N, C-alpha and C positions, 0 to 999 in steps of 0.2 A: 260774485261774479258782475254784480251791477254797481259796486261803489269802489272797489280797490282797483288802482291802475295797474298796478302789478298783475292782478288777476285777469284783468281785463285783457293785457297784452299776452298773456299765457294762452288764453282760450283764444284770441285772435290768431295766434301763432300756429295753435293745433287745427284751427278751422281752415286756415290758409295751406294746411300740410294735406288737406283734403278729407278730414275727419268731419262727422257730423257733430252738431251740437251736443247730442247725448254722448257722443264719445268723447268729447273734448272735457266734459263734465266729469265723466269717468276718470280720465285722464288727471284733472285737477283733484279728484279726491284721493287719487293714489299719490300725488306729489304731496299734498297735506299729510296723509298718513306716513310717508316716509320722514317728513320733517318732525313730526311729532313721537314718532318713535326713537329718532335721533336724541330728542331733548329728553325723553323718559329714560333713554339707557345712559344719557350723561347724569341725571339726577340720581339714578339708581346706582350708579357707580359711585358718586359722590357720597352716598347715604351708607353706603356698605364699609367706608373706611373707619367711621366712628359707631362703635356699639349703641352709643345713647340714641343716635339719630335712627336706628331700627325700630326702636320702640314708638317714635312719634311718626314714623311713616307709615307704621301699621295701624 
């Protein structure tokens, strides 16, 4: 929240919507989790195509 300009803008937008700083942080954590989950889903789908990659993923 302190260094990344995109994150600063996100938190500022949430605070301007009337959320508290803690609520904005909670929203930020959820947004980060959604992005990470998408990345993990994509990598899991790619690893499932080749049986040799399954042993490496484990």
